[in-house]
PyMOL Python script that loads the backbone (N, CA, C, O; Angstrom):
from pymol import cmd

cmd.read_pdbstr("""\
ATOM      1  N   UNK A   1       0.841  -1.177   0.000  1.00  0.00           N
ATOM      2  CA  UNK A   1       0.000   0.000   0.000  1.00  0.00           C
ATOM      3  C   UNK A   1       0.889   1.244   0.000  1.00  0.00           C
ATOM      4  O   UNK A   1       1.909   1.289   0.687  1.00  0.00           O
ATOM      5  N   UNK A   2       0.490   2.246  -0.776  1.00  0.00           N
ATOM      6  CA  UNK A   2       1.267   3.483  -0.862  1.00  0.00           C
ATOM      7  C   UNK A   2       1.226   4.235   0.465  1.00  0.00           C
ATOM      8  O   UNK A   2       0.225   4.224   1.182  1.00  0.00           O
ATOM      9  N   UNK A   3       2.332   4.878   0.761  1.00  0.00           N
ATOM     10  CA  UNK A   3       2.413   5.646   1.998  1.00  0.00           C
ATOM     11  C   UNK A   3       1.674   6.975   1.818  1.00  0.00           C
ATOM     12  O   UNK A   3       1.829   7.644   0.796  1.00  0.00           O
ATOM     13  N   UNK A   4       0.880   7.349   2.806  1.00  0.00           N
ATOM     14  CA  UNK A   4       0.126   8.596   2.731  1.00  0.00           C
ATOM     15  C   UNK A   4       1.028   9.792   2.996  1.00  0.00           C
ATOM     16  O   UNK A   4       1.946   9.740   3.814  1.00  0.00           O
ATOM     17  N   UNK A   5       0.738  10.866   2.282  1.00  0.00           N
ATOM     18  CA  UNK A   5       1.454  12.117   2.528  1.00  0.00           C
ATOM     19  C   UNK A   5       0.873  12.769   3.771  1.00  0.00           C
ATOM     20  O   UNK A   5      -0.328  12.678   4.025  1.00  0.00           O
ATOM     21  N   UNK A   6       1.707  13.413   4.527  1.00  0.00           N
ATOM     22  CA  UNK A   6       1.243  14.112   5.725  1.00  0.00           C
ATOM     23  C   UNK A   6       0.437  15.347   5.331  1.00  0.00           C
ATOM     24  O   UNK A   6       0.757  16.023   4.352  1.00  0.00           O
ATOM     25  N   UNK A   7      -0.597  15.631   6.094  1.00  0.00           N
ATOM     26  CA  UNK A   7      -1.428  16.807   5.871  1.00  0.00           C
ATOM     27  C   UNK A   7      -0.623  18.062   6.208  1.00  0.00           C
ATOM     28  O   UNK A   7       0.074  18.112   7.222  1.00  0.00           O
ATOM     29  N   UNK A   8      -0.729  19.065   5.350  1.00  0.00           N
ATOM     30  CA  UNK A   8      -0.063  20.341   5.626  1.00  0.00           C
ATOM     31  C   UNK A   8      -0.877  21.135   6.635  1.00  0.00           C
ATOM     32  O   UNK A   8      -2.107  21.106   6.615  1.00  0.00           O
ATOM     33  N   UNK A   9      -0.198  21.829   7.498  1.00  0.00           N
ATOM     34  CA  UNK A   9      -0.875  22.703   8.448  1.00  0.00           C
ATOM     35  C   UNK A   9      -0.901  24.100   7.842  1.00  0.00           C
ATOM     36  O   UNK A   9       0.135  24.628   7.438  1.00  0.00           O
ATOM     37  N   UNK A  10      -2.080  24.689   7.782  1.00  0.00           N
ATOM     38  CA  UNK A  10      -2.205  26.040   7.235  1.00  0.00           C
ATOM     39  C   UNK A  10      -1.498  27.042   8.147  1.00  0.00           C
ATOM     40  O   UNK A  10      -1.520  26.920   9.372  1.00  0.00           O
ATOM     41  N   UNK A  11      -0.875  28.027   7.520  1.00  0.00           N
ATOM     42  CA  UNK A  11      -0.194  29.070   8.285  1.00  0.00           C
ATOM     43  C   UNK A  11      -1.227  29.922   9.015  1.00  0.00           C
ATOM     44  O   UNK A  11      -2.295  30.217   8.479  1.00  0.00           O
ATOM     45  N   UNK A  12      -0.898  30.310  10.235  1.00  0.00           N
ATOM     46  CA  UNK A  12      -1.801  31.129  11.045  1.00  0.00           C
ATOM     47  C   UNK A  12      -1.042  32.297  11.652  1.00  0.00           C
ATOM     48  O   UNK A  12       0.175  32.253  11.835  1.00  0.00           O
ATOM     49  N   UNK A  13      -1.796  33.334  11.955  1.00  0.00           N
ATOM     50  CA  UNK A  13      -1.233  34.485  12.646  1.00  0.00           C
ATOM     51  C   UNK A  13      -0.843  34.068  14.069  1.00  0.00           C
ATOM     52  O   UNK A  13      -1.570  33.313  14.715  1.00  0.00           O
ATOM     53  N   UNK A  14       0.276  34.547  14.546  1.00  0.00           N
ATOM     54  CA  UNK A  14       0.739  34.230  15.896  1.00  0.00           C
ATOM     55  C   UNK A  14      -0.334  34.628  16.920  1.00  0.00           C
ATOM     56  O   UNK A  14      -0.893  35.720  16.820  1.00  0.00           O
ATOM     57  N   UNK A  15      -0.631  33.767  17.898  1.00  0.00           N
ATOM     58  CA  UNK A  15      -1.677  34.066  18.886  1.00  0.00           C
ATOM     59  C   UNK A  15      -1.487  35.396  19.617  1.00  0.00           C
ATOM     60  O   UNK A  15      -2.463  36.096  19.886  1.00  0.00           O
ATOM     61  N   UNK A  16      -0.254  35.747  19.937  1.00  0.00           N
ATOM     62  CA  UNK A  16      -0.016  37.017  20.637  1.00  0.00           C
ATOM     63  C   UNK A  16      -0.321  38.211  19.746  1.00  0.00           C
ATOM     64  O   UNK A  16      -0.768  39.250  20.231  1.00  0.00           O
ATOM     65  N   UNK A  17      -0.085  38.072  18.461  1.00  0.00           N
ATOM     66  CA  UNK A  17      -0.369  39.153  17.518  1.00  0.00           C
ATOM     67  C   UNK A  17      -1.867  39.234  17.257  1.00  0.00           C
ATOM     68  O   UNK A  17      -2.440  40.324  17.267  1.00  0.00           O
ATOM     69  N   UNK A  18      -2.503  38.095  17.024  1.00  0.00           N
ATOM     70  CA  UNK A  18      -3.931  38.113  16.687  1.00  0.00           C
ATOM     71  C   UNK A  18      -4.813  38.554  17.842  1.00  0.00           C
ATOM     72  O   UNK A  18      -5.958  38.950  17.626  1.00  0.00           O
ATOM     73  N   UNK A  19      -4.301  38.493  19.059  1.00  0.00           N
ATOM     74  CA  UNK A  19      -5.067  38.980  20.212  1.00  0.00           C
ATOM     75  C   UNK A  19      -5.167  40.502  20.213  1.00  0.00           C
ATOM     76  O   UNK A  19      -5.941  41.077  20.978  1.00  0.00           O
ATOM     77  N   UNK A  20      -4.383  41.150  19.354  1.00  0.00           N
ATOM     78  CA  UNK A  20      -4.358  42.614  19.338  1.00  0.00           C
ATOM     79  C   UNK A  20      -4.981  43.211  18.082  1.00  0.00           C
ATOM     80  O   UNK A  20      -4.919  44.425  17.891  1.00  0.00           O
ATOM     81  N   UNK A  21      -5.587  42.381  17.211  1.00  0.00           N
ATOM     82  CA  UNK A  21      -6.157  42.927  15.973  1.00  0.00           C
ATOM     83  C   UNK A  21      -7.383  42.127  15.534  1.00  0.00           C
ATOM     84  O   UNK A  21      -7.761  41.144  16.172  1.00  0.00           O
ATOM     85  N   UNK A  22      -7.985  42.557  14.456  1.00  0.00           N
ATOM     86  CA  UNK A  22      -9.162  41.886  13.906  1.00  0.00           C
ATOM     87  C   UNK A  22      -8.880  41.348  12.504  1.00  0.00           C
ATOM     88  O   UNK A  22      -9.799  41.167  11.705  1.00  0.00           O
ATOM     89  N   UNK A  23      -7.626  41.099  12.216  1.00  0.00           N
ATOM     90  CA  UNK A  23      -7.242  40.588  10.904  1.00  0.00           C
ATOM     91  C   UNK A  23      -7.477  39.083  10.820  1.00  0.00           C
ATOM     92  O   UNK A  23      -7.759  38.424  11.821  1.00  0.00           O
ATOM     93  N   UNK A  24      -7.354  38.562   9.614  1.00  0.00           N
ATOM     94  CA  UNK A  24      -7.550  37.132   9.368  1.00  0.00           C
ATOM     95  C   UNK A  24      -6.589  36.318  10.236  1.00  0.00           C
ATOM     96  O   UNK A  24      -5.405  36.640  10.334  1.00  0.00           O
ATOM     97  N   UNK A  25      -7.107  35.266  10.861  1.00  0.00           N
ATOM     98  CA  UNK A  25      -6.281  34.410  11.719  1.00  0.00           C
ATOM     99  C   UNK A  25      -5.582  33.343  10.884  1.00  0.00           C
ATOM    100  O   UNK A  25      -4.372  33.150  10.999  1.00  0.00           O
ATOM    101  N   UNK A  26      -6.340  32.658  10.054  1.00  0.00           N
ATOM    102  CA  UNK A  26      -5.783  31.586   9.224  1.00  0.00           C
ATOM    103  C   UNK A  26      -5.416  32.161   7.857  1.00  0.00           C
ATOM    104  O   UNK A  26      -6.258  32.736   7.168  1.00  0.00           O
ATOM    105  N   UNK A  27      -4.163  32.002   7.479  1.00  0.00           N
ATOM    106  CA  UNK A  27      -3.704  32.513   6.192  1.00  0.00           C
ATOM    107  C   UNK A  27      -3.943  31.523   5.065  1.00  0.00           C
ATOM    108  O   UNK A  27      -3.803  31.878   3.894  1.00  0.00           O
ATOM    109  N   UNK A  28      -4.298  30.300   5.392  1.00  0.00           N
ATOM    110  CA  UNK A  28      -4.540  29.291   4.367  1.00  0.00           C
ATOM    111  C   UNK A  28      -3.252  28.843   3.706  1.00  0.00           C
ATOM    112  O   UNK A  28      -2.183  28.895   4.314  1.00  0.00           O
ATOM    113  N   UNK A  29      -3.354  28.399   2.447  1.00  0.00           N
ATOM    114  CA  UNK A  29      -2.209  27.890   1.702  1.00  0.00           C
ATOM    115  C   UNK A  29      -1.849  28.839   0.573  1.00  0.00           C
ATOM    116  O   UNK A  29      -2.720  29.506   0.013  1.00  0.00           O
ATOM    117  N   UNK A  30      -0.563  28.901   0.237  1.00  0.00           N
ATOM    118  CA  UNK A  30      -0.184  29.589  -0.991  1.00  0.00           C
ATOM    119  C   UNK A  30      -0.409  28.589  -2.136  1.00  0.00           C
ATOM    120  O   UNK A  30      -0.821  27.455  -1.890  1.00  0.00           O
ATOM    121  N   UNK A  31      -0.144  28.996  -3.372  1.00  0.00           N
ATOM    122  CA  UNK A  31      -0.441  28.144  -4.530  1.00  0.00           C
ATOM    123  C   UNK A  31       0.291  26.801  -4.464  1.00  0.00           C
ATOM    124  O   UNK A  31      -0.310  25.757  -4.714  1.00  0.00           O
ATOM    125  N   UNK A  32       1.570  26.823  -4.132  1.00  0.00           N
ATOM    126  CA  UNK A  32       2.331  25.570  -4.071  1.00  0.00           C
ATOM    127  C   UNK A  32       1.829  24.660  -2.962  1.00  0.00           C
ATOM    128  O   UNK A  32       1.745  23.446  -3.145  1.00  0.00           O
ATOM    129  N   UNK A  33       1.495  25.235  -1.819  1.00  0.00           N
ATOM    130  CA  UNK A  33       0.980  24.431  -0.709  1.00  0.00           C
ATOM    131  C   UNK A  33      -0.371  23.822  -1.075  1.00  0.00           C
ATOM    132  O   UNK A  33      -0.644  22.670  -0.738  1.00  0.00           O
ATOM    133  N   UNK A  34      -1.220  24.594  -1.766  1.00  0.00           N
ATOM    134  CA  UNK A  34      -2.529  24.083  -2.181  1.00  0.00           C
ATOM    135  C   UNK A  34      -2.366  22.911  -3.143  1.00  0.00           C
ATOM    136  O   UNK A  34      -3.081  21.914  -3.041  1.00  0.00           O
ATOM    137  N   UNK A  35      -1.432  23.031  -4.068  1.00  0.00           N
ATOM    138  CA  UNK A  35      -1.192  21.941  -5.014  1.00  0.00           C
ATOM    139  C   UNK A  35      -0.645  20.706  -4.299  1.00  0.00           C
ATOM    140  O   UNK A  35      -1.032  19.580  -4.611  1.00  0.00           O
ATOM    141  N   UNK A  36       0.241  20.920  -3.354  1.00  0.00           N
ATOM    142  CA  UNK A  36       0.783  19.785  -2.594  1.00  0.00           C
ATOM    143  C   UNK A  36      -0.321  19.100  -1.792  1.00  0.00           C
ATOM    144  O   UNK A  36      -0.396  17.872  -1.758  1.00  0.00           O
ATOM    145  N   UNK A  37      -1.177  19.892  -1.149  1.00  0.00           N
ATOM    146  CA  UNK A  37      -2.272  19.324  -0.360  1.00  0.00           C
ATOM    147  C   UNK A  37      -3.252  18.584  -1.277  1.00  0.00           C
ATOM    148  O   UNK A  37      -3.768  17.529  -0.910  1.00  0.00           O
ATOM    149  N   UNK A  38      -3.508  19.133  -2.466  1.00  0.00           N
ATOM    150  CA  UNK A  38      -4.411  18.480  -3.420  1.00  0.00           C
ATOM    151  C   UNK A  38      -3.864  17.138  -3.882  1.00  0.00           C
ATOM    152  O   UNK A  38      -4.635  16.244  -4.230  1.00  0.00           O
ATOM    153  N   UNK A  39      -2.558  16.986  -3.889  1.00  0.00           N
ATOM    154  CA  UNK A  39      -1.970  15.719  -4.333  1.00  0.00           C
ATOM    155  C   UNK A  39      -2.200  14.593  -3.327  1.00  0.00           C
ATOM    156  O   UNK A  39      -1.871  13.440  -3.605  1.00  0.00           O
ATOM    157  N   UNK A  40      -2.762  14.917  -2.161  1.00  0.00           N
ATOM    158  CA  UNK A  40      -3.072  13.890  -1.162  1.00  0.00           C
ATOM    159  C   UNK A  40      -4.367  13.139  -1.487  1.00  0.00           C
ATOM    160  O   UNK A  40      -4.661  12.126  -0.852  1.00  0.00           O
ATOM    161  N   UNK A  41      -5.145  13.617  -2.465  1.00  0.00           N
ATOM    162  CA  UNK A  41      -6.425  12.985  -2.806  1.00  0.00           C
ATOM    163  C   UNK A  41      -6.210  11.504  -3.101  1.00  0.00           C
ATOM    164  O   UNK A  41      -5.267  11.130  -3.798  1.00  0.00           O
ATOM    165  N   UNK A  42      -7.090  10.672  -2.565  1.00  0.00           N
ATOM    166  CA  UNK A  42      -6.966   9.222  -2.712  1.00  0.00           C
ATOM    167  C   UNK A  42      -7.584   8.682  -3.998  1.00  0.00           C
ATOM    168  O   UNK A  42      -7.406   7.505  -4.310  1.00  0.00           O
ATOM    169  N   UNK A  43      -8.312   9.519  -4.756  1.00  0.00           N
ATOM    170  CA  UNK A  43      -8.955   9.112  -6.008  1.00  0.00           C
ATOM    171  C   UNK A  43      -9.855   7.893  -5.798  1.00  0.00           C
ATOM    172  O   UNK A  43      -9.740   6.887  -6.498  1.00  0.00           O
ATOM    173  N   UNK A  44     -10.736   8.007  -4.836  1.00  0.00           N
ATOM    174  CA  UNK A  44     -11.645   6.910  -4.490  1.00  0.00           C
ATOM    175  C   UNK A  44     -12.553   6.560  -5.669  1.00  0.00           C
ATOM    176  O   UNK A  44     -12.948   7.437  -6.437  1.00  0.00           O
ATOM    177  N   UNK A  45     -12.875   5.290  -5.804  1.00  0.00           N
ATOM    178  CA  UNK A  45     -13.793   4.847  -6.853  1.00  0.00           C
ATOM    179  C   UNK A  45     -15.176   5.447  -6.621  1.00  0.00           C
ATOM    180  O   UNK A  45     -15.825   5.899  -7.565  1.00  0.00           O
ATOM    181  N   UNK A  46     -15.624   5.451  -5.382  1.00  0.00           N
ATOM    182  CA  UNK A  46     -16.906   6.049  -4.999  1.00  0.00           C
ATOM    183  C   UNK A  46     -16.630   7.107  -3.927  1.00  0.00           C
ATOM    184  O   UNK A  46     -16.737   6.826  -2.734  1.00  0.00           O
ATOM    185  N   UNK A  47     -16.273   8.330  -4.357  1.00  0.00           N
ATOM    186  CA  UNK A  47     -15.865   9.353  -3.391  1.00  0.00           C
ATOM    187  C   UNK A  47     -16.994   9.776  -2.447  1.00  0.00           C
ATOM    188  O   UNK A  47     -18.000  10.340  -2.879  1.00  0.00           O
ATOM    189  N   UNK A  48     -16.815   9.498  -1.173  1.00  0.00           N
ATOM    190  CA  UNK A  48     -17.817   9.868  -0.170  1.00  0.00           C
ATOM    191  C   UNK A  48     -17.802  11.359   0.127  1.00  0.00           C
ATOM    192  O   UNK A  48     -18.757  11.887   0.696  1.00  0.00           O
ATOM    193  N   UNK A  49     -16.730  12.041  -0.253  1.00  0.00           N
ATOM    194  CA  UNK A  49     -16.638  13.477   0.026  1.00  0.00           C
ATOM    195  C   UNK A  49     -17.748  14.248  -0.685  1.00  0.00           C
ATOM    196  O   UNK A  49     -18.245  15.237  -0.146  1.00  0.00           O
ATOM    197  N   UNK A  50     -18.146  13.817  -1.885  1.00  0.00           N
ATOM    198  CA  UNK A  50     -19.199  14.512  -2.625  1.00  0.00           C
ATOM    199  C   UNK A  50     -20.533  14.357  -1.907  1.00  0.00           C
ATOM    200  O   UNK A  50     -21.256  15.337  -1.726  1.00  0.00           O
ATOM    201  N   UNK A  51     -20.862  13.147  -1.501  1.00  0.00           N
ATOM    202  CA  UNK A  51     -22.114  12.907  -0.786  1.00  0.00           C
ATOM    203  C   UNK A  51     -22.158  13.581   0.566  1.00  0.00           C
ATOM    204  O   UNK A  51     -23.230  13.952   1.043  1.00  0.00           O
ATOM    205  N   UNK A  52     -21.006  13.743   1.186  1.00  0.00           N
ATOM    206  CA  UNK A  52     -20.952  14.388   2.500  1.00  0.00           C
ATOM    207  C   UNK A  52     -21.027  15.906   2.393  1.00  0.00           C
ATOM    208  O   UNK A  52     -21.300  16.583   3.385  1.00  0.00           O
ATOM    209  N   UNK A  53     -20.791  16.442   1.213  1.00  0.00           N
ATOM    210  CA  UNK A  53     -20.838  17.895   1.015  1.00  0.00           C
ATOM    211  C   UNK A  53     -22.296  18.346   0.969  1.00  0.00           C
ATOM    212  O   UNK A  53     -23.080  17.786   0.203  1.00  0.00           O
ATOM    213  N   UNK A  54     -22.682  19.346   1.768  1.00  0.00           N
ATOM    214  CA  UNK A  54     -24.083  19.782   1.815  1.00  0.00           C
ATOM    215  C   UNK A  54     -24.628  20.284   0.482  1.00  0.00           C
ATOM    216  O   UNK A  54     -25.839  20.246   0.269  1.00  0.00           O
ATOM    217  N   UNK A  55     -23.766  20.756  -0.422  1.00  0.00           N
ATOM    218  CA  UNK A  55     -24.243  21.225  -1.721  1.00  0.00           C
ATOM    219  C   UNK A  55     -23.719  20.356  -2.871  1.00  0.00           C
ATOM    220  O   UNK A  55     -23.778  20.758  -4.033  1.00  0.00           O
ATOM    221  N   UNK A  56     -23.209  19.171  -2.543  1.00  0.00           N
ATOM    222  CA  UNK A  56     -22.764  18.166  -3.524  1.00  0.00           C
ATOM    223  C   UNK A  56     -21.749  18.695  -4.538  1.00  0.00           C
ATOM    224  O   UNK A  56     -21.836  18.395  -5.729  1.00  0.00           O
ATOM    225  N   UNK A  57     -20.807  19.470  -4.064  1.00  0.00           N
ATOM    226  CA  UNK A  57     -19.740  19.946  -4.948  1.00  0.00           C
ATOM    227  C   UNK A  57     -18.944  18.745  -5.431  1.00  0.00           C
ATOM    228  O   UNK A  57     -18.685  17.811  -4.672  1.00  0.00           O
ATOM    229  N   UNK A  58     -18.562  18.779  -6.696  1.00  0.00           N
ATOM    230  CA  UNK A  58     -17.777  17.691  -7.286  1.00  0.00           C
ATOM    231  C   UNK A  58     -16.317  17.844  -6.831  1.00  0.00           C
ATOM    232  O   UNK A  58     -15.463  18.329  -7.573  1.00  0.00           O
ATOM    233  N   UNK A  59     -16.067  17.422  -5.612  1.00  0.00           N
ATOM    234  CA  UNK A  59     -14.780  17.641  -4.951  1.00  0.00           C
ATOM    235  C   UNK A  59     -13.609  17.014  -5.717  1.00  0.00           C
ATOM    236  O   UNK A  59     -12.565  17.658  -5.827  1.00  0.00           O
ATOM    237  N   UNK A  60     -13.726  15.800  -6.249  1.00  0.00           N
ATOM    238  CA  UNK A  60     -12.586  15.260  -7.007  1.00  0.00           C
ATOM    239  C   UNK A  60     -12.190  16.143  -8.199  1.00  0.00           C
ATOM    240  O   UNK A  60     -11.003  16.285  -8.493  1.00  0.00           O
ATOM    241  N   UNK A  61     -13.177  16.738  -8.886  1.00  0.00           N
ATOM    242  CA  UNK A  61     -12.869  17.645 -10.003  1.00  0.00           C
ATOM    243  C   UNK A  61     -12.196  18.914  -9.490  1.00  0.00           C
ATOM    244  O   UNK A  61     -11.246  19.412 -10.094  1.00  0.00           O
ATOM    245  N   UNK A  62     -12.699  19.428  -8.372  1.00  0.00           N
ATOM    246  CA  UNK A  62     -12.117  20.614  -7.746  1.00  0.00           C
ATOM    247  C   UNK A  62     -10.655  20.348  -7.382  1.00  0.00           C
ATOM    248  O   UNK A  62      -9.775  21.149  -7.697  1.00  0.00           O
ATOM    249  N   UNK A  63     -10.406  19.222  -6.719  1.00  0.00           N
ATOM    250  CA  UNK A  63      -9.050  18.877  -6.288  1.00  0.00           C
ATOM    251  C   UNK A  63      -8.131  18.683  -7.495  1.00  0.00           C
ATOM    252  O   UNK A  63      -6.976  19.107  -7.463  1.00  0.00           O
ATOM    253  N   UNK A  64      -8.628  18.054  -8.547  1.00  0.00           N
ATOM    254  CA  UNK A  64      -7.810  17.848  -9.749  1.00  0.00           C
ATOM    255  C   UNK A  64      -7.397  19.184 -10.359  1.00  0.00           C
ATOM    256  O   UNK A  64      -6.256  19.345 -10.791  1.00  0.00           O
ATOM    257  N   UNK A  65      -8.320  20.139 -10.394  1.00  0.00           N
ATOM    258  CA  UNK A  65      -7.995  21.464 -10.939  1.00  0.00           C
ATOM    259  C   UNK A  65      -6.946  22.167 -10.079  1.00  0.00           C
ATOM    260  O   UNK A  65      -6.011  22.770 -10.606  1.00  0.00           O
ATOM    261  N   UNK A  66      -7.099  22.090  -8.766  1.00  0.00           N
ATOM    262  CA  UNK A  66      -6.108  22.698  -7.868  1.00  0.00           C
ATOM    263  C   UNK A  66      -4.749  22.045  -8.067  1.00  0.00           C
ATOM    264  O   UNK A  66      -3.731  22.733  -8.138  1.00  0.00           O
ATOM    265  N   UNK A  67      -4.730  20.735  -8.157  1.00  0.00           N
ATOM    266  CA  UNK A  67      -3.467  19.999  -8.330  1.00  0.00           C
ATOM    267  C   UNK A  67      -2.733  20.447  -9.585  1.00  0.00           C
ATOM    268  O   UNK A  67      -1.503  20.504  -9.603  1.00  0.00           O
ATOM    269  N   UNK A  68      -3.493  20.768 -10.643  1.00  0.00           N
ATOM    270  CA  UNK A  68      -2.896  21.222 -11.900  1.00  0.00           C
ATOM    271  C   UNK A  68      -2.573  22.715 -11.886  1.00  0.00           C
ATOM    272  O   UNK A  68      -2.011  23.235 -12.850  1.00  0.00           O
ATOM    273  N   UNK A  69      -2.923  23.406 -10.803  1.00  0.00           N
ATOM    274  CA  UNK A  69      -2.669  24.845 -10.720  1.00  0.00           C
ATOM    275  C   UNK A  69      -3.726  25.679 -11.414  1.00  0.00           C
ATOM    276  O   UNK A  69      -3.536  26.878 -11.613  1.00  0.00           O
ATOM    277  N   UNK A  70      -4.842  25.058 -11.786  1.00  0.00           N
ATOM    278  CA  UNK A  70      -5.949  25.760 -12.453  1.00  0.00           C
ATOM    279  C   UNK A  70      -6.929  26.252 -11.387  1.00  0.00           C
ATOM    280  O   UNK A  70      -7.994  25.668 -11.189  1.00  0.00           O
ATOM    281  N   UNK A  71      -6.555  27.330 -10.708  1.00  0.00           N
ATOM    282  CA  UNK A  71      -7.373  27.814  -9.601  1.00  0.00           C
ATOM    283  C   UNK A  71      -8.683  28.437 -10.082  1.00  0.00           C
ATOM    284  O   UNK A  71      -9.694  28.360  -9.384  1.00  0.00           O
ATOM    285  N   UNK A  72      -8.676  29.050 -11.262  1.00  0.00           N
ATOM    286  CA  UNK A  72      -9.919  29.583 -11.825  1.00  0.00           C
ATOM    287  C   UNK A  72     -10.868  28.433 -12.161  1.00  0.00           C
ATOM    288  O   UNK A  72     -12.073  28.532 -11.930  1.00  0.00           O
ATOM    289  N   UNK A  73     -10.329  27.351 -12.701  1.00  0.00           N
ATOM    290  CA  UNK A  73     -11.145  26.176 -12.995  1.00  0.00           C
ATOM    291  C   UNK A  73     -11.697  25.546 -11.736  1.00  0.00           C
ATOM    292  O   UNK A  73     -12.840  25.091 -11.713  1.00  0.00           O
ATOM    293  N   UNK A  74     -10.884  25.516 -10.678  1.00  0.00           N
ATOM    294  CA  UNK A  74     -11.340  24.976  -9.393  1.00  0.00           C
ATOM    295  C   UNK A  74     -12.483  25.818  -8.842  1.00  0.00           C
ATOM    296  O   UNK A  74     -13.467  25.284  -8.330  1.00  0.00           O
ATOM    297  N   UNK A  75     -12.348  27.135  -8.950  1.00  0.00           N
ATOM    298  CA  UNK A  75     -13.418  28.026  -8.484  1.00  0.00           C
ATOM    299  C   UNK A  75     -14.682  27.827  -9.311  1.00  0.00           C
ATOM    300  O   UNK A  75     -15.790  27.897  -8.779  1.00  0.00           O
ATOM    301  N   UNK A  76     -14.524  27.581 -10.605  1.00  0.00           N
ATOM    302  CA  UNK A  76     -15.681  27.352 -11.475  1.00  0.00           C
ATOM    303  C   UNK A  76     -16.417  26.074 -11.089  1.00  0.00           C
ATOM    304  O   UNK A  76     -17.646  26.029 -11.146  1.00  0.00           O
ATOM    305  N   UNK A  77     -15.686  25.037 -10.699  1.00  0.00           N
ATOM    306  CA  UNK A  77     -16.320  23.785 -10.255  1.00  0.00           C
ATOM    307  C   UNK A  77     -17.205  24.068  -9.044  1.00  0.00           C
ATOM    308  O   UNK A  77     -18.337  23.588  -8.972  1.00  0.00           O
ATOM    309  N   UNK A  78     -16.698  24.833  -8.108  1.00  0.00           N
ATOM    310  CA  UNK A  78     -17.489  25.169  -6.916  1.00  0.00           C
ATOM    311  C   UNK A  78     -18.686  26.029  -7.299  1.00  0.00           C
ATOM    312  O   UNK A  78     -19.797  25.792  -6.826  1.00  0.00           O
ATOM    313  N   UNK A  79     -18.466  27.028  -8.154  1.00  0.00           N
ATOM    314  CA  UNK A  79     -19.536  27.956  -8.527  1.00  0.00           C
ATOM    315  C   UNK A  79     -20.690  27.261  -9.246  1.00  0.00           C
ATOM    316  O   UNK A  79     -21.826  27.730  -9.181  1.00  0.00           O
ATOM    317  N   UNK A  80     -20.417  26.156  -9.927  1.00  0.00           N
ATOM    318  CA  UNK A  80     -21.478  25.440 -10.636  1.00  0.00           C
ATOM    319  C   UNK A  80     -22.495  24.824  -9.684  1.00  0.00           C
ATOM    320  O   UNK A  80     -23.660  24.660 -10.046  1.00  0.00           O
ATOM    321  N   UNK A  81     -22.070  24.484  -8.476  1.00  0.00           N
ATOM    322  CA  UNK A  81     -22.956  23.800  -7.535  1.00  0.00           C
ATOM    323  C   UNK A  81     -23.333  24.625  -6.319  1.00  0.00           C
ATOM    324  O   UNK A  81     -24.221  24.234  -5.561  1.00  0.00           O
ATOM    325  N   UNK A  82     -22.683  25.746  -6.120  1.00  0.00           N
ATOM    326  CA  UNK A  82     -22.936  26.533  -4.919  1.00  0.00           C
ATOM    327  C   UNK A  82     -22.929  28.018  -5.250  1.00  0.00           C
ATOM    328  O   UNK A  82     -22.028  28.507  -5.932  1.00  0.00           O
ATOM    329  N   UNK A  83     -23.928  28.721  -4.769  1.00  0.00           N
ATOM    330  CA  UNK A  83     -23.958  30.173  -4.952  1.00  0.00           C
ATOM    331  C   UNK A  83     -23.350  30.887  -3.753  1.00  0.00           C
ATOM    332  O   UNK A  83     -23.314  32.117  -3.706  1.00  0.00           O
ATOM    333  N   UNK A  84     -22.872  30.108  -2.780  1.00  0.00           N
ATOM    334  CA  UNK A  84     -22.260  30.703  -1.596  1.00  0.00           C
ATOM    335  C   UNK A  84     -20.860  31.204  -1.924  1.00  0.00           C
ATOM    336  O   UNK A  84     -20.111  30.520  -2.621  1.00  0.00           O
ATOM    337  N   UNK A  85     -20.496  32.379  -1.437  1.00  0.00           N
ATOM    338  CA  UNK A  85     -19.122  32.837  -1.664  1.00  0.00           C
ATOM    339  C   UNK A  85     -18.153  31.987  -0.856  1.00  0.00           C
ATOM    340  O   UNK A  85     -18.449  31.602   0.275  1.00  0.00           O
ATOM    341  N   UNK A  86     -17.015  31.700  -1.430  1.00  0.00           N
ATOM    342  CA  UNK A  86     -16.028  30.877  -0.724  1.00  0.00           C
ATOM    343  C   UNK A  86     -14.708  31.601  -0.624  1.00  0.00           C
ATOM    344  O   UNK A  86     -13.752  31.068  -0.061  1.00  0.00           O
TER     345      UNK A  86
END
""", "prot")
cmd.dss("prot")
cmd.show_as("cartoon", "prot")
cmd.util.cbc("prot")
cmd.orient("prot")
C-alpha cells in the first residue's frame, strides 16, 4: 500500500499578535501548498466526500484542478454547484 502524505498545516497568525487585531487568523495555503495538499487525494472509486458535502460539490474535479494549478477552474467547479461565496 502506498504511503500517505502528511497533511499540511495552514499558516496562522501568531496568537499574541492576533489577540491585538481583527485581521484574518488563518492565512490558508499559498499556490504551491494548495497543489501539494491536493496531491493527497486518494482518487476513491466512490468518493464519499461529494455525498458528505451539503451542496454536492464535485470535490474530485475541484481537487484535480487545484493539483494542476488551475485555480480559476477549481473556483468554477465550486460555482457550478454553490452560490455561496467561498
